[in-house]
N, C-alpha and C positions, 0 to 999 in steps of 0.2 A: 206298773212298777214304778216309783220314784227313785232315782238317780242323784247320789250325792258330788256333789262337784267340790272339787277343795280349790282355796282361793289362795294365792301368795300373799306376801304381807303388803305388796304394793298394790294389788288387785283390792285388798279389802278396805285398804286406806282410799284408794279413787274411790269407792262406796260409800265411804261414812264423810269426808270432808266437806262434798258440798254444803251440806246441811248442818252438820257438826261443828262449823265454825261458829255460823250465828248461834247455834243452841246451846255451846257452852259458854261464850261471852254473854249471852243471857242469862245464865245460870249464875255465872260469878258474881256477873254485874247487881243481882238480884240480891245475892247473898250477903254482897257488901251492903247494898241499902238497907237491908234488913238489921245490920247491926249497927246503923249510924243512930245519934243520940237527939234524934228529931222527934216532932210530933208526928202521930200517927199519919192525920193529914197530910200531911208535907211527904212524908213516907209514900201515899199513893199516886201524889203527882210524879215522882219520881219513878215508879214503876210503869210508867207509860212506855218508855223506850226499852224497856226488856220486855215488855209484854210485845212491844211490835216487834223485835226479834227472832220472839218465838212463832211468831206468826209467819214472818218471813221463809223461818227454817221449816215450819211444817208444809208450807208451800214448796220450798224446793224438796223436799223430803218426800212429796207427794208426787211432783211432776219431774223434776231434773234428775234427781236420783235414780228413779227407775228406768230413766233413758242411761244414765251413765252404767248401770248395773247391765242393761240388755247391751252394752256396747263393749262391757268387760267380758261376762260372758258370752 
């Protein structure tokens, strides 16, 4: 039987913060690039940085956040 553990707001924030910082930055950056009035070719060049941030966030979520969650719980 599975047990449900309730997290405090600080524990929840600690679990999300390591990858959330990079993920939200990449999301807002990509949205701002999408609203620029430049050629599509230029936009693809600008999307390299948000893409790298998303890859970094994925790596952190897979490896670092799991360690943080195991320490918090």
